[in-house]
N, C-alpha and C positions, 0 to 999 in steps of 0.2 A: 265282430259279433255285437257290439253296442248298437249298430245300425239296425239290427233285427227288430228292435222294438218300434221302429218307425211305422206310423200309420195305425197302430193299435188304438182302438177307441177305449181308453182307460176311463174309469169313473173318478171324479173329484168332487167333493162337496163344495157348494157355493158359499159365499161369505155368510149368508143368513143361517144356513144349516150348520156351519162351523161355530157360529156364535151360540145358537141354541144348544148345540152339543156341549160346548165348553161351560156354559152358565147353568144349564138345567139337566140335560140327559146324563152326562158323565157324573156330576156330583150326586144326583139321586141314585143312579145305578151302582155307584161305587161305595156310597156311605149310608144309604137308607138301610134299615134292618133287613137282613136277608130273608127272614121268615115272611115279612110283609111283602117283599117283592115277589117271592115265590107264590104267595097267596094270590096276588094280583094276576100273575101269569096263569095260575090254575083257573081262576075265575073267568079270565078272558079266553080260556081254551087255547093257549099258545102251543102250536104244533112244534115250533122250534125248541121251546123249553122242554116239552115232553120227550122229544127225540134226544136231547142232551141228558135229561135225567135217566133215560134208559141206557144210553151209551154216550158218555161225554165225548164230543168231537167226532162222533161216528159218522158213517156215510150218509145216513138220512138227513142229519142236520147240515152236512156239507152240501148235499144236493139242493136243499132249500136255499142255502146261501148262494150257490152257483147260479141257480135258475132265477133268483131274485123275485120270485112270485110268492105272495103271502095272502092268506084269506082273513086272518084274525088281525085286529087292530094292533095288538102288541107286536105281532110278527111283521106287520107293515113298517113299524118303527125300527125294529131290530134288523130286519133283512133289507128293507128298502133304504134306510138312512144310517144304519150303524157303520162306523168306520171299519170294524172287523169284517163285516159282510162285504163291503165294497172292496176292501183289500183282498179278500179271498177271490172275488171275481176278477180283480186285476191280476192276481197270481195265476189264475186259470188261463187267462188270455195270453199273458206273457210266457208262461210255461209251454202252452200248446204251440205258440209261434217258435220258441227256441227248439223244441223237440222236432217240429216239422222241418226247420232249416237244417238241423243236425242229420235227420234222415236223408234229406236231399244231398248233403255234403259227403256222406259216407259212401265208399266205393263197394257197396254190396247190393245184391239183388236176389231176394229182398233183404232189407235191413231187419235184423232181429232185435227187438227192444224187450228187455227184461224189466218189469215193473214190480217194485216191492211195496207191500202194504197197499195193494192196488185198489181195494174196494171194488166198485163197479167199473173202474177204468174210464172215468169221465174225461180226464185230460188227455190220456194217450189216444183215445178214439177221436177226439178233436184233432190231435196232431196228425193222425194217420189220414184223415180226410183232407187236411190242409196240404200235406206233403205231395210233391209231384212224383217222387220215387216210391216204389213198392216197399211195403213193410209188413211185418208180422209181429205179434206181441204175445209174450207169456206173462200173465198177470198172477202174481203170487200174493196170497193173503192167508193169515192164520185162521181167519174166520170166513166161511163161505156164505155168510148171510147176504152179502151184497151181490153174489154172482148171478142170481136170477134176474135182478134189475140190470146188471151189467150185460147179460146176454141180450136182453130186450133192447138196451141202448145200442149195442153193437149192430143188431139187426136194423134198427131205425137209421143208423148211420151208414149202413151198407158195408160193414167190415166184419160181419159175423164169422165168415170163413177164414179170417186172418187173426183171430184172437183165441187164446187158450187160457182158461182159468184153472189155477192149481191151488189147492188148500195145503198150507204147510208153513213151517218156520223158515224165515228168510235166511237164517244162518246155515241151513242145510240145503241151500239152493242148488248145489252141484247135483244132488240126487234127483232134482225135479226137471232138469233141462234135457231136452232132446238134442239141442245144438247150442254151442256157445253164443252168448249175446254179443252183439256189436255195440250196444249202448245199454246203460242201466238208468232207470228213472226211480228216484227215491224221494218223492215229493210228499209233503204233508205228514211226515212221520218222525223226523228228527226231534221235533218239539215235544214229543211224548216219550222220548227215550233218554236214558242216562248216557254219559260220555262213553262208558265202557260198552254199552249195547250198540251204539253207533259204530264204534271201532270194530267190534266183532262182525257186524253185518258187512261193513265195508271190506274187511279182510276176506270174508267168505266170497263176495262177488269179485274182488280183485283176483282171486285164484282162478276164476273161470273166464276172465275178460282178456282179450288180446291187447298188446301194447297200443297206446294212443286211443283206445276206446273211451268215449266220454261217459261220465257219470253226472247226472243232473239231480240236484237237491236244492233245498231252500233253507234260509234262515228266517227267524222271526224276531222282531223287536217289540218293545212296549209302546210303540207310537200309536197304537189303537186306543190307548188310555182307558181300557175297560178290563184290565186284568183282575182287579178286585171283584168286579161284578161277575166275571166269568168263573172265578174260583168259588165265590161265596154262594152264588145263585144257581149256576149251571153245574157246578162240580167239575169244572174244566181246568185242570192244572197243566200248564205248559212250561217247558224249559226254554227260556228266551236266550238265544245265542246270537252273536254277531256273525257275519260271513267269515271274518278272520278266525273266530274260535272254531267254527265248523271246518274250515280249511285246515287248521292245525290237526284236528282229529282225523280228517280224511288223509292228510299227508302221512300220518303214521301207518296207514293201510296201503300205501303205495301209489297215492294219487298226487297230482301236481298240475302246474300250468293253469291255475284257476282264473276264471273270469266271472265277475259278479255283476248282475243286472238288477237294479231296483225297480219295483213298481212305484208309481208316483206318490203314494201315501206314506212310503217309507216303512211300512209294516213288514213287508217281505222283500227278500232278495232271492232271485234265481241264480244259483251258482253252478257253473259247469267246470268239472275237473277232468283230467285225463289220466288213464292208467299209464304210469311211467315204466318204460322198459328197463328191466334190470334193477328197479328200486325194491329193496328188500321190504317185506311186510313185517313191521314190528309187532310183537305180541301185545294184545289188548288186555283190558282188565277182566279177569275171570269171575265176574259177579253175577252171571246170568245163566245158570244151568236150566232154569225154567223157561218155557216158551215166552216169547215177547208179546204180551197181551196188547201192547200199544200198536202192534202192526195189524190189528184186526179192523178191517172194513172201514178204512178212511176213503172218502170219495175222491181219490186222487187219479 
């Protein structure tokens, strides 16, 4: 599976960009007064900042980062040169490749992919186009705000008749499925969830997955060096976990045989686990009776 990343055109900052980021951009972003930075972003009409203030880490800001296009000067710096934005694009490319290869490897026609916290389905539609084998996708999100853009995106990519958008809580996924999934995608959401919420969702999907079916998710580290900026200025609070920490949580829900693939900046790892046959699902932490807001409209 490690060879699957071969040939992907990842983004890496050059020596000069790394130097400027280390001595200027990161110190200013992380330690200058937050009110001052927010004022500059408002003055320069930053679309990325406005999207995060409305919905921190939501699908609109993710699409801006994925597409790498910016009109305002502040956004050109944040989207074009920011480590976080580059890592997001690397994650998108790596995840789409992994999902496409898994689709091709699974012995089903079509392969049914269940996407949780799907937003507009940016990554899964990429993967469906790349894959040689037929696939369909059920995209579940607590918030339907991204679905109109997602349907437009699916039409543009020629897969509109193969995707189905469903509004709902991922922990009640059994009620939303017409057919059991052959694979589950859970990208871009674990960083917004508690340990207990992750376990609850993993338990819910494990109950509807066949043995050996893959689950694809990601970890996030602080290697982007902008956590203080994201929290203080954008209001974006993420839970950073190593691949091993997430694997331990997923293991409690009946998954194992994990493989972890890093993107080159070290911010994200794409992790693939398998539903283990006969593995009992251990109870999770019951601290989440309310719907999981963090599953709303991420551009995954």
